[in-house]
Backbone as XML, in Angstrom:
<?xml version="1.0"?>
<chain id="A" units="angstrom">
  <residue number="1" name="MET">
    <atom name="N" x="0.788" y="-1.161" z="0.000"/>
    <atom name="CA" x="0.000" y="0.000" z="0.000"/>
    <atom name="C" x="0.852" y="1.256" z="0.000"/>
  </residue>
  <residue number="2" name="LYS">
    <atom name="N" x="1.877" y="1.191" z="0.792"/>
    <atom name="CA" x="2.752" y="2.337" z="0.873"/>
    <atom name="C" x="3.421" y="2.569" z="-0.475"/>
  </residue>
  <residue number="3" name="SER">
    <atom name="N" x="3.805" y="1.560" z="-1.135"/>
    <atom name="CA" x="4.467" y="1.736" z="-2.428"/>
    <atom name="C" x="3.479" y="2.263" z="-3.472"/>
  </residue>
  <residue number="4" name="LEU">
    <atom name="N" x="2.211" y="1.963" z="-3.321"/>
    <atom name="CA" x="1.203" y="2.481" z="-4.237"/>
    <atom name="C" x="1.052" y="3.988" z="-4.059"/>
  </residue>
  <residue number="5" name="ARG">
    <atom name="N" x="1.088" y="4.450" z="-2.822"/>
    <atom name="CA" x="1.023" y="5.889" z="-2.553"/>
    <atom name="C" x="2.250" y="6.613" z="-3.109"/>
  </residue>
  <residue number="6" name="VAL">
    <atom name="N" x="3.409" y="6.028" z="-2.895"/>
    <atom name="CA" x="4.650" y="6.646" z="-3.385"/>
    <atom name="C" x="4.618" y="6.661" z="-4.920"/>
  </residue>
  <residue number="7" name="ALA">
    <atom name="N" x="4.181" y="5.600" z="-5.516"/>
    <atom name="CA" x="4.136" y="5.534" z="-6.976"/>
    <atom name="C" x="3.134" y="6.551" z="-7.522"/>
  </residue>
  <residue number="8" name="SER">
    <atom name="N" x="1.998" y="6.718" z="-6.873"/>
    <atom name="CA" x="1.006" y="7.691" z="-7.340"/>
    <atom name="C" x="1.498" y="9.125" z="-7.101"/>
  </residue>
  <residue number="9" name="LEU">
    <atom name="N" x="2.250" y="9.339" z="-6.017"/>
    <atom name="CA" x="2.822" y="10.659" z="-5.751"/>
    <atom name="C" x="3.866" y="11.013" z="-6.803"/>
  </residue>
  <residue number="10" name="VAL">
    <atom name="N" x="4.731" y="10.068" z="-7.109"/>
    <atom name="CA" x="5.752" y="10.303" z="-8.133"/>
    <atom name="C" x="5.076" y="10.514" z="-9.487"/>
  </residue>
  <residue number="11" name="THR">
    <atom name="N" x="4.083" y="9.765" z="-9.804"/>
    <atom name="CA" x="3.369" y="9.915" z="-11.070"/>
    <atom name="C" x="2.666" y="11.271" z="-11.121"/>
  </residue>
  <residue number="12" name="GLY">
    <atom name="N" x="2.096" y="11.680" z="-10.019"/>
    <atom name="CA" x="1.420" y="12.991" z="-9.961"/>
    <atom name="C" x="2.406" y="14.143" z="-10.145"/>
  </residue>
  <residue number="13" name="LEU">
    <atom name="N" x="3.571" y="14.052" z="-9.451"/>
    <atom name="CA" x="4.589" y="15.100" z="-9.607"/>
    <atom name="C" x="5.129" y="15.132" z="-11.039"/>
  </residue>
  <residue number="14" name="ALA">
    <atom name="N" x="5.339" y="13.965" z="-11.607"/>
    <atom name="CA" x="5.823" y="13.908" z="-12.986"/>
    <atom name="C" x="4.783" y="14.522" z="-13.933"/>
  </residue>
  <residue number="15" name="ALA">
    <atom name="N" x="3.515" y="14.219" z="-13.693"/>
    <atom name="CA" x="2.449" y="14.778" z="-14.526"/>
    <atom name="C" x="2.375" y="16.299" z="-14.345"/>
  </residue>
  <residue number="16" name="LEU">
    <atom name="N" x="2.625" y="16.767" z="-13.123"/>
    <atom name="CA" x="2.606" y="18.201" z="-12.849"/>
    <atom name="C" x="3.716" y="18.924" z="-13.614"/>
  </residue>
  <residue number="17" name="PHE">
    <atom name="N" x="4.923" y="18.373" z="-13.586"/>
    <atom name="CA" x="6.041" y="18.991" z="-14.304"/>
    <atom name="C" x="5.847" y="18.918" z="-15.820"/>
  </residue>
  <residue number="18" name="VAL">
    <atom name="N" x="5.359" y="17.774" z="-16.285"/>
    <atom name="CA" x="5.144" y="17.631" z="-17.726"/>
    <atom name="C" x="4.022" y="18.554" z="-18.185"/>
  </residue>
  <residue number="19" name="SER">
    <atom name="N" x="2.977" y="18.711" z="-17.413"/>
    <atom name="CA" x="1.880" y="19.587" z="-17.809"/>
    <atom name="C" x="2.318" y="21.057" z="-17.753"/>
  </residue>
  <residue number="20" name="GLY">
    <atom name="N" x="3.199" y="21.393" z="-16.831"/>
    <atom name="CA" x="3.725" y="22.767" z="-16.777"/>
    <atom name="C" x="4.513" y="23.102" z="-18.026"/>
  </residue>
  <residue number="21" name="ALA">
    <atom name="N" x="5.286" y="22.145" z="-18.507"/>
    <atom name="CA" x="6.026" y="22.375" z="-19.741"/>
    <atom name="C" x="5.083" y="22.401" z="-20.935"/>
  </residue>
  <residue number="22" name="ALA">
    <atom name="N" x="4.010" y="21.626" z="-20.874"/>
    <atom name="CA" x="3.073" y="21.568" z="-21.989"/>
    <atom name="C" x="2.226" y="22.835" z="-22.070"/>
  </residue>
  <residue number="23" name="MET">
    <atom name="N" x="2.041" y="23.537" z="-20.953"/>
    <atom name="CA" x="1.217" y="24.749" z="-20.969"/>
    <atom name="C" x="2.001" y="25.974" z="-21.442"/>
  </residue>
  <residue number="24" name="ALA">
    <atom name="N" x="3.238" y="25.843" z="-21.704"/>
    <atom name="CA" x="4.079" y="26.872" z="-22.310"/>
    <atom name="C" x="4.013" y="28.200" z="-21.574"/>
  </residue>
  <residue number="25" name="GLY">
    <atom name="N" x="4.481" y="28.224" z="-20.384"/>
    <atom name="CA" x="4.641" y="29.473" z="-19.669"/>
    <atom name="C" x="3.669" y="29.674" z="-18.535"/>
  </residue>
  <residue number="26" name="VAL">
    <atom name="N" x="2.666" y="28.878" z="-18.393"/>
    <atom name="CA" x="1.763" y="29.014" z="-17.263"/>
    <atom name="C" x="2.458" y="28.390" z="-16.073"/>
  </residue>
  <residue number="27" name="SER">
    <atom name="N" x="2.735" y="29.218" z="-15.076"/>
    <atom name="CA" x="3.544" y="28.755" z="-13.946"/>
    <atom name="C" x="2.645" y="28.289" z="-12.810"/>
  </residue>
  <residue number="28" name="VAL">
    <atom name="N" x="3.103" y="27.257" z="-12.167"/>
    <atom name="CA" x="2.386" y="26.722" z="-11.022"/>
    <atom name="C" x="2.887" y="27.386" z="-9.747"/>
  </residue>
  <residue number="29" name="GLY">
    <atom name="N" x="4.057" y="27.984" z="-9.803"/>
    <atom name="CA" x="4.602" y="28.648" z="-8.635"/>
    <atom name="C" x="5.829" y="27.961" z="-8.100"/>
  </residue>
  <residue number="30" name="ILE">
    <atom name="N" x="6.290" y="26.959" z="-8.767"/>
    <atom name="CA" x="7.505" y="26.270" z="-8.342"/>
    <atom name="C" x="8.651" y="26.849" z="-9.172"/>
  </residue>
  <residue number="31" name="ASN">
    <atom name="N" x="9.589" y="27.471" z="-8.519"/>
    <atom name="CA" x="10.684" y="28.122" z="-9.207"/>
    <atom name="C" x="11.930" y="27.272" z="-9.081"/>
  </residue>
  <residue number="32" name="LEU">
    <atom name="N" x="12.261" y="26.583" z="-10.128"/>
    <atom name="CA" x="13.459" y="25.756" z="-10.125"/>
    <atom name="C" x="14.526" y="26.454" z="-10.964"/>
  </residue>
  <residue number="33" name="GLY">
    <atom name="N" x="15.714" y="26.505" z="-10.451"/>
    <atom name="CA" x="16.805" y="27.123" z="-11.185"/>
    <atom name="C" x="17.213" y="26.261" z="-12.356"/>
  </residue>
  <residue number="34" name="ALA">
    <atom name="N" x="17.093" y="26.774" z="-13.554"/>
    <atom name="CA" x="17.466" y="26.021" z="-14.741"/>
    <atom name="C" x="18.428" y="26.878" z="-15.556"/>
  </residue>
  <residue number="35" name="PRO">
    <atom name="N" x="19.375" y="26.250" z="-16.205"/>
    <atom name="CA" x="20.293" y="27.057" z="-17.011"/>
    <atom name="C" x="19.539" y="27.722" z="-18.165"/>
  </residue>
  <residue number="36" name="ALA">
    <atom name="N" x="19.829" y="28.962" z="-18.384"/>
    <atom name="CA" x="19.170" y="29.718" z="-19.452"/>
    <atom name="C" x="20.226" y="30.178" z="-20.450"/>
  </residue>
  <residue number="37" name="TYR">
    <atom name="N" x="19.806" y="30.280" z="-21.669"/>
    <atom name="CA" x="20.721" y="30.728" z="-22.711"/>
    <atom name="C" x="20.860" y="32.251" z="-22.604"/>
  </residue>
  <residue number="38" name="VAL">
    <atom name="N" x="22.077" y="32.707" z="-22.502"/>
    <atom name="CA" x="22.355" y="34.138" z="-22.424"/>
    <atom name="C" x="23.070" y="34.532" z="-23.710"/>
  </residue>
  <residue number="39" name="ALA">
    <atom name="N" x="22.520" y="35.511" z="-24.383"/>
    <atom name="CA" x="23.120" y="35.969" z="-25.639"/>
    <atom name="C" x="24.430" y="36.695" z="-25.348"/>
  </residue>
  <residue number="40" name="PRO">
    <atom name="N" x="25.424" y="36.495" z="-26.173"/>
    <atom name="CA" x="26.686" y="37.197" z="-25.946"/>
    <atom name="C" x="26.514" y="38.697" z="-26.202"/>
  </residue>
  <residue number="41" name="ALA">
    <atom name="N" x="27.402" y="39.456" z="-25.625"/>
    <atom name="CA" x="27.362" y="40.906" z="-25.814"/>
    <atom name="C" x="27.611" y="41.225" z="-27.285"/>
  </residue>
  <residue number="42" name="PRO">
    <atom name="N" x="26.889" y="42.194" z="-27.826"/>
    <atom name="CA" x="27.083" y="42.517" z="-29.240"/>
    <atom name="C" x="28.463" y="43.138" z="-29.470"/>
  </residue>
  <residue number="43" name="VAL">
    <atom name="N" x="28.996" y="42.848" z="-30.602"/>
    <atom name="CA" x="30.304" y="43.382" z="-30.968"/>
    <atom name="C" x="30.074" y="44.539" z="-31.928"/>
  </residue>
  <residue number="44" name="TYR">
    <atom name="N" x="30.546" y="45.701" z="-31.539"/>
    <atom name="CA" x="30.382" y="46.889" z="-32.370"/>
    <atom name="C" x="31.687" y="47.177" z="-33.093"/>
  </residue>
  <residue number="45" name="ALA">
    <atom name="N" x="31.620" y="47.109" z="-34.383"/>
    <atom name="CA" x="32.795" y="47.418" z="-35.196"/>
    <atom name="C" x="32.605" y="48.813" z="-35.779"/>
  </residue>
  <residue number="46" name="PRO">
    <atom name="N" x="33.663" y="49.588" z="-35.859"/>
    <atom name="CA" x="33.506" y="50.926" z="-36.434"/>
    <atom name="C" x="33.157" y="50.826" z="-37.917"/>
  </residue>
  <residue number="47" name="PRO">
    <atom name="N" x="32.339" y="51.761" z="-38.393"/>
    <atom name="CA" x="31.972" y="51.720" z="-39.811"/>
    <atom name="C" x="33.189" y="52.027" z="-40.674"/>
  </residue>
  <residue number="48" name="PRO">
    <atom name="N" x="33.152" y="51.603" z="-41.905"/>
    <atom name="CA" x="34.294" y="51.896" z="-42.782"/>
    <atom name="C" x="34.407" y="53.403" z="-42.995"/>
  </residue>
  <residue number="49" name="PRO">
    <atom name="N" x="35.606" y="53.901" z="-43.224"/>
    <atom name="CA" x="35.769" y="55.346" z="-43.411"/>
    <atom name="C" x="35.070" y="55.826" z="-44.682"/>
  </residue>
  <residue number="50" name="VAL">
    <atom name="N" x="34.558" y="57.035" z="-44.612"/>
    <atom name="CA" x="33.845" y="57.626" z="-45.736"/>
    <atom name="C" x="34.794" y="58.588" z="-46.436"/>
  </residue>
  <residue number="51" name="TYR">
    <atom name="N" x="34.912" y="58.428" z="-47.724"/>
    <atom name="CA" x="35.790" y="59.288" z="-48.500"/>
    <atom name="C" x="34.937" y="60.287" z="-49.272"/>
  </residue>
  <residue number="52" name="TYR">
    <atom name="N" x="35.210" y="61.564" z="-49.071"/>
    <atom name="CA" x="34.482" y="62.627" z="-49.746"/>
    <atom name="C" x="35.338" y="63.217" z="-50.851"/>
  </residue>
  <residue number="53" name="GLN">
    <atom name="N" x="34.642" y="63.664" z="-51.876"/>
    <atom name="CA" x="35.336" y="64.370" z="-52.943"/>
    <atom name="C" x="35.710" y="65.749" z="-52.405"/>
  </residue>
  <residue number="54" name="PRO">
    <atom name="N" x="36.915" y="66.215" z="-52.659"/>
    <atom name="CA" x="37.286" y="67.532" z="-52.133"/>
    <atom name="C" x="36.409" y="68.628" z="-52.730"/>
  </residue>
  <residue number="55" name="ALA">
    <atom name="N" x="36.217" y="69.669" z="-51.953"/>
    <atom name="CA" x="35.385" y="70.781" z="-52.397"/>
    <atom name="C" x="36.033" y="71.465" z="-53.593"/>
  </residue>
  <residue number="56" name="PRO">
    <atom name="N" x="35.212" y="71.910" z="-54.539"/>
    <atom name="CA" x="35.785" y="72.581" z="-55.710"/>
    <atom name="C" x="36.405" y="73.917" z="-55.312"/>
  </residue>
  <residue number="57" name="VAL">
    <atom name="N" x="37.439" y="74.275" z="-56.010"/>
    <atom name="CA" x="38.130" y="75.535" z="-55.746"/>
    <atom name="C" x="37.693" y="76.529" z="-56.810"/>
  </residue>
  <residue number="58" name="TYR">
    <atom name="N" x="37.167" y="77.651" z="-56.361"/>
    <atom name="CA" x="36.709" y="78.690" z="-57.266"/>
    <atom name="C" x="37.678" y="79.863" z="-57.222"/>
  </residue>
  <residue number="59" name="ALA">
    <atom name="N" x="37.679" y="80.615" z="-58.298"/>
    <atom name="CA" x="38.506" y="81.819" z="-58.340"/>
    <atom name="C" x="37.920" y="82.848" z="-57.377"/>
  </residue>
  <residue number="60" name="PRO">
    <atom name="N" x="38.757" y="83.624" z="-56.718"/>
    <atom name="CA" x="38.225" y="84.629" z="-55.790"/>
    <atom name="C" x="37.453" y="85.699" z="-56.559"/>
  </residue>
  <residue number="61" name="PRO">
    <atom name="N" x="36.483" y="86.334" z="-55.905"/>
    <atom name="CA" x="35.722" y="87.375" z="-56.591"/>
    <atom name="C" x="36.631" y="88.550" z="-56.935"/>
  </residue>
  <residue number="62" name="PRO">
    <atom name="N" x="36.264" y="89.298" z="-57.959"/>
    <atom name="CA" x="37.124" y="90.422" z="-58.351"/>
    <atom name="C" x="37.174" y="91.477" z="-57.253"/>
  </residue>
  <residue number="63" name="ALA">
    <atom name="N" x="38.288" y="92.149" z="-57.179"/>
    <atom name="CA" x="38.458" y="93.176" z="-56.160"/>
    <atom name="C" x="37.660" y="94.426" z="-56.503"/>
  </residue>
  <residue number="64" name="ILE">
    <atom name="N" x="37.353" y="94.625" z="-57.779"/>
    <atom name="CA" x="36.600" y="95.796" z="-58.198"/>
    <atom name="C" x="35.192" y="95.343" z="-58.546"/>
  </residue>
  <residue number="65" name="VAL">
    <atom name="N" x="34.219" y="95.930" z="-57.889"/>
    <atom name="CA" x="32.825" y="95.601" z="-58.141"/>
    <atom name="C" x="32.190" y="96.803" z="-58.820"/>
  </residue>
  <residue number="66" name="ILE">
    <atom name="N" x="31.477" y="96.550" z="-59.905"/>
    <atom name="CA" x="30.883" y="97.642" z="-60.669"/>
    <atom name="C" x="29.852" y="98.349" z="-59.802"/>
  </residue>
  <residue number="67" name="GLY">
    <atom name="N" x="29.949" y="99.659" z="-59.743"/>
    <atom name="CA" x="29.010" y="100.459" z="-58.964"/>
    <atom name="C" x="29.639" y="101.028" z="-57.711"/>
  </residue>
  <residue number="68" name="TRP">
    <atom name="N" x="30.616" y="100.346" z="-57.144"/>
    <atom name="CA" x="31.244" y="100.825" z="-55.910"/>
    <atom name="C" x="32.562" y="101.504" z="-56.239"/>
  </residue>
  <residue number="69" name="HIS">
    <atom name="N" x="32.743" y="102.680" z="-55.704"/>
    <atom name="CA" x="33.987" y="103.433" z="-55.851"/>
    <atom name="C" x="34.468" y="103.764" z="-54.448"/>
  </residue>
  <residue number="70" name="GLY">
    <atom name="N" x="35.369" y="102.943" z="-53.941"/>
    <atom name="CA" x="35.798" y="103.115" z="-52.552"/>
    <atom name="C" x="34.655" y="102.725" z="-51.639"/>
  </residue>
  <residue number="71" name="ASP">
    <atom name="N" x="34.215" y="103.668" z="-50.802"/>
    <atom name="CA" x="33.097" y="103.378" z="-49.906"/>
    <atom name="C" x="31.797" y="104.008" z="-50.413"/>
  </residue>
  <residue number="72" name="ARG">
    <atom name="N" x="31.777" y="104.534" z="-51.639"/>
    <atom name="CA" x="30.589" y="105.165" z="-52.205"/>
    <atom name="C" x="30.033" y="104.303" z="-53.331"/>
  </residue>
  <residue number="73" name="TYR">
    <atom name="N" x="28.716" y="104.353" z="-53.487"/>
    <atom name="CA" x="28.062" y="103.608" z="-54.560"/>
    <atom name="C" x="27.646" y="104.586" z="-55.647"/>
  </residue>
  <residue number="74" name="TRP">
    <atom name="N" x="27.977" y="104.271" z="-56.877"/>
    <atom name="CA" x="27.643" y="105.120" z="-58.009"/>
    <atom name="C" x="26.555" y="104.439" z="-58.806"/>
  </residue>
  <residue number="75" name="ASP">
    <atom name="N" x="25.435" y="105.102" z="-58.939"/>
    <atom name="CA" x="24.312" y="104.564" z="-59.692"/>
    <atom name="C" x="24.172" y="105.370" z="-60.972"/>
  </residue>
  <residue number="76" name="GLY">
    <atom name="N" x="24.491" y="104.765" z="-62.102"/>
    <atom name="CA" x="24.456" y="105.464" z="-63.375"/>
    <atom name="C" x="23.086" y="105.981" z="-63.731"/>
  </residue>
  <residue number="77" name="ARG">
    <atom name="N" x="22.032" y="105.225" z="-63.395"/>
    <atom name="CA" x="20.684" y="105.659" z="-63.742"/>
    <atom name="C" x="20.337" y="106.957" z="-63.014"/>
  </residue>
  <residue number="78" name="ARG">
    <atom name="N" x="20.656" y="107.039" z="-61.733"/>
    <atom name="CA" x="20.374" y="108.272" z="-61.007"/>
    <atom name="C" x="21.235" y="109.413" z="-61.528"/>
  </residue>
  <residue number="79" name="TYR">
    <atom name="N" x="22.478" y="109.114" z="-61.881"/>
    <atom name="CA" x="23.369" y="110.155" z="-62.385"/>
    <atom name="C" x="22.831" y="110.735" z="-63.689"/>
  </residue>
  <residue number="80" name="TRP">
    <atom name="N" x="22.466" y="109.856" z="-64.633"/>
    <atom name="CA" x="22.005" y="110.359" z="-65.924"/>
    <atom name="C" x="20.628" y="110.987" z="-65.801"/>
  </residue>
  <residue number="81" name="GLY">
    <atom name="N" x="19.799" y="110.499" z="-64.895"/>
    <atom name="CA" x="18.505" y="111.142" z="-64.660"/>
    <atom name="C" x="18.685" y="112.547" z="-64.120"/>
  </residue>
  <residue number="82" name="ARG">
    <atom name="N" x="19.594" y="112.728" z="-63.193"/>
    <atom name="CA" x="19.880" y="114.046" z="-62.646"/>
    <atom name="C" x="20.475" y="114.941" z="-63.724"/>
  </residue>
  <residue number="83" name="ASP">
    <atom name="N" x="21.341" y="114.398" z="-64.549"/>
    <atom name="CA" x="21.949" y="115.172" z="-65.627"/>
    <atom name="C" x="20.872" y="115.661" z="-66.601"/>
  </residue>
  <residue number="84" name="GLU">
    <atom name="N" x="19.937" y="114.792" z="-66.923"/>
    <atom name="CA" x="18.858" y="115.184" z="-67.825"/>
    <atom name="C" x="17.985" y="116.260" z="-67.187"/>
  </residue>
  <residue number="85" name="TRP">
    <atom name="N" x="17.715" y="116.124" z="-65.904"/>
    <atom name="CA" x="16.906" y="117.116" z="-65.200"/>
    <atom name="C" x="17.610" y="118.464" z="-65.225"/>
  </residue>
  <residue number="86" name="TYR">
    <atom name="N" x="18.906" y="118.480" z="-64.997"/>
    <atom name="CA" x="19.672" y="119.726" z="-65.019"/>
    <atom name="C" x="19.650" y="120.341" z="-66.414"/>
  </residue>
  <residue number="87" name="ARG">
    <atom name="N" x="19.747" y="119.516" z="-67.449"/>
    <atom name="CA" x="19.744" y="120.057" z="-68.800"/>
    <atom name="C" x="18.408" y="120.726" z="-69.124"/>
  </residue>
  <residue number="88" name="HIS">
    <atom name="N" x="17.307" y="120.150" z="-68.659"/>
    <atom name="CA" x="15.997" y="120.720" z="-68.967"/>
    <atom name="C" x="15.603" y="121.846" z="-68.024"/>
  </residue>
  <residue number="89" name="HIS">
    <atom name="N" x="16.055" y="121.809" z="-66.800"/>
    <atom name="CA" x="15.676" y="122.827" z="-65.834"/>
    <atom name="C" x="16.746" y="123.898" z="-65.681"/>
  </residue>
  <residue number="90" name="GLY">
    <atom name="N" x="17.835" y="123.698" z="-66.306"/>
    <atom name="CA" x="18.866" y="124.718" z="-66.330"/>
    <atom name="C" x="19.543" y="124.934" z="-64.997"/>
  </residue>
  <residue number="91" name="GLY">
    <atom name="N" x="20.639" y="124.330" z="-64.804"/>
    <atom name="CA" x="21.436" y="124.664" z="-63.642"/>
    <atom name="C" x="21.499" y="123.576" z="-62.607"/>
  </residue>
  <residue number="92" name="GLY">
    <atom name="N" x="21.802" y="124.058" z="-61.433"/>
    <atom name="CA" x="22.111" y="123.131" z="-60.355"/>
    <atom name="C" x="20.943" y="122.824" z="-59.460"/>
  </residue>
  <residue number="93" name="TRP">
    <atom name="N" x="21.246" y="122.759" z="-58.232"/>
    <atom name="CA" x="20.305" y="122.299" z="-57.220"/>
    <atom name="C" x="19.262" y="123.353" z="-56.931"/>
  </residue>
  <residue number="94" name="ARG">
    <atom name="N" x="18.411" y="123.171" z="-55.995"/>
    <atom name="CA" x="17.302" y="124.071" z="-55.684"/>
    <atom name="C" x="17.774" y="125.518" z="-55.564"/>
  </residue>
  <residue number="95" name="GLY">
    <atom name="N" x="16.976" y="126.348" z="-56.092"/>
    <atom name="CA" x="17.286" y="127.765" z="-56.010"/>
    <atom name="C" x="18.194" y="128.233" z="-57.127"/>
  </residue>
  <residue number="96" name="GLY">
    <atom name="N" x="18.717" y="127.309" z="-57.901"/>
    <atom name="CA" x="19.588" y="127.690" z="-59.004"/>
    <atom name="C" x="18.779" y="128.290" z="-60.139"/>
  </residue>
  <residue number="97" name="PRO">
    <atom name="N" x="19.459" y="128.781" z="-61.138"/>
    <atom name="CA" x="18.729" y="129.380" z="-62.258"/>
    <atom name="C" x="17.886" y="128.334" z="-62.980"/>
  </residue>
  <residue number="98" name="GLY">
    <atom name="N" x="16.640" y="128.682" z="-63.191"/>
    <atom name="CA" x="15.748" y="127.807" z="-63.926"/>
    <atom name="C" x="15.115" y="126.709" z="-63.094"/>
  </residue>
  <residue number="99" name="TRP">
    <atom name="N" x="15.194" y="126.801" z="-61.788"/>
    <atom name="CA" x="14.599" y="125.749" z="-60.965"/>
    <atom name="C" x="13.087" y="125.821" z="-61.075"/>
  </residue>
  <residue number="100" name="HIS">
    <atom name="N" x="12.430" y="124.731" z="-61.358"/>
    <atom name="CA" x="10.986" y="124.644" z="-61.624"/>
    <atom name="C" x="10.597" y="125.528" z="-62.792"/>
  </residue>
  <residue number="101" name="GLY">
    <atom name="N" x="11.482" y="125.713" z="-63.693"/>
    <atom name="CA" x="11.141" y="126.544" z="-64.840"/>
    <atom name="C" x="11.607" y="125.913" z="-66.120"/>
  </residue>
  <residue number="102" name="GLY">
    <atom name="N" x="11.215" y="124.700" z="-66.373"/>
    <atom name="CA" x="11.648" y="124.016" z="-67.586"/>
    <atom name="C" x="11.144" y="124.731" z="-68.830"/>
  </residue>
  <residue number="103" name="GLY">
    <atom name="N" x="11.852" y="124.594" z="-69.904"/>
    <atom name="CA" x="11.490" y="125.254" z="-71.150"/>
    <atom name="C" x="10.310" y="124.580" z="-71.813"/>
  </residue>
  <residue number="104" name="PRO">
    <atom name="N" x="9.843" y="125.157" z="-72.906"/>
    <atom name="CA" x="8.703" y="124.562" z="-73.612"/>
    <atom name="C" x="9.069" y="123.193" z="-74.180"/>
  </residue>
  <residue number="105" name="GLY">
    <atom name="N" x="8.118" y="122.317" z="-74.132"/>
    <atom name="CA" x="8.341" y="120.981" z="-74.665"/>
    <atom name="C" x="8.915" y="120.002" z="-73.652"/>
  </residue>
  <residue number="106" name="TRP">
    <atom name="N" x="9.206" y="120.456" z="-72.475"/>
    <atom name="CA" x="9.796" y="119.572" z="-71.466"/>
    <atom name="C" x="8.799" y="118.525" z="-71.007"/>
  </residue>
  <residue number="107" name="HIS">
    <atom name="N" x="7.523" y="118.887" z="-70.957"/>
    <atom name="CA" x="6.525" y="117.956" z="-70.456"/>
    <atom name="C" x="5.814" y="117.219" z="-71.572"/>
  </residue>
  <residue number="108" name="GLY">
    <atom name="N" x="6.409" y="117.108" z="-72.726"/>
    <atom name="CA" x="5.845" y="116.309" z="-73.807"/>
    <atom name="C" x="4.584" y="116.887" z="-74.409"/>
  </residue>
  <residue number="109" name="GLY">
    <atom name="N" x="4.486" y="118.203" z="-74.541"/>
    <atom name="CA" x="3.311" y="118.820" z="-75.152"/>
    <atom name="C" x="2.202" y="119.101" z="-74.172"/>
  </residue>
  <residue number="110" name="HIS">
    <atom name="N" x="2.408" y="118.883" z="-72.890"/>
    <atom name="CA" x="1.388" y="119.143" z="-71.880"/>
    <atom name="C" x="1.617" y="120.500" z="-71.223"/>
  </residue>
  <residue number="111" name="ASP">
    <atom name="N" x="2.263" y="121.411" z="-71.923"/>
    <atom name="CA" x="2.579" y="122.710" z="-71.342"/>
    <atom name="C" x="1.493" y="123.725" z="-71.688"/>
  </residue>
  <residue number="112" name="GLY">
    <atom name="N" x="0.255" y="123.365" z="-71.473"/>
    <atom name="CA" x="-0.849" y="124.264" z="-71.791"/>
    <atom name="C" x="-1.038" y="125.302" z="-70.703"/>
  </residue>
  <residue number="113" name="PRO">
    <atom name="N" x="-2.002" y="126.185" z="-70.897"/>
    <atom name="CA" x="-2.257" y="127.210" z="-69.886"/>
    <atom name="C" x="-2.777" y="126.568" z="-68.602"/>
  </residue>
  <residue number="114" name="GLY">
    <atom name="N" x="-2.279" y="127.018" z="-67.502"/>
    <atom name="CA" x="-2.686" y="126.505" z="-66.198"/>
    <atom name="C" x="-1.982" y="125.220" z="-65.785"/>
  </residue>
  <residue number="115" name="TRP">
    <atom name="N" x="-1.090" y="124.748" z="-66.592"/>
    <atom name="CA" x="-0.355" y="123.522" z="-66.236"/>
    <atom name="C" x="0.696" y="123.847" z="-65.205"/>
  </residue>
  <residue number="116" name="ARG">
    <atom name="N" x="0.713" y="123.122" z="-64.126"/>
    <atom name="CA" x="1.672" y="123.396" z="-63.061"/>
    <atom name="C" x="2.859" y="122.474" z="-63.196"/>
  </residue>
  <residue number="117" name="HIS">
    <atom name="N" x="4.000" y="123.005" z="-62.954"/>
    <atom name="CA" x="5.240" y="122.241" z="-63.057"/>
    <atom name="C" x="5.548" y="121.591" z="-61.742"/>
  </residue>
</chain>
């Protein structure tokens, strides 16, 4: 009788362990130390060196830039516009001879009576 109890106990424990493995992760609460596979530490190798094409070499910009004379800027359009104004209005800056007194034909035929300059 005693051997029947021992045999049934051993069979029950064996069935318990086998069923625990068959349930794939459902734990009964018995924690047995078992060897586990540990992955080795990853090996980091430096990436291969990157070779770049050298930057293109350009000619330096010219030392003389059109429009600049030293630290002053010369604008031809304003110069010739002022020159034309002086030719039609006669003379120099404000208060000079002929200021606001352009000759006939200066306004393209719009020099009628009462026309203001």
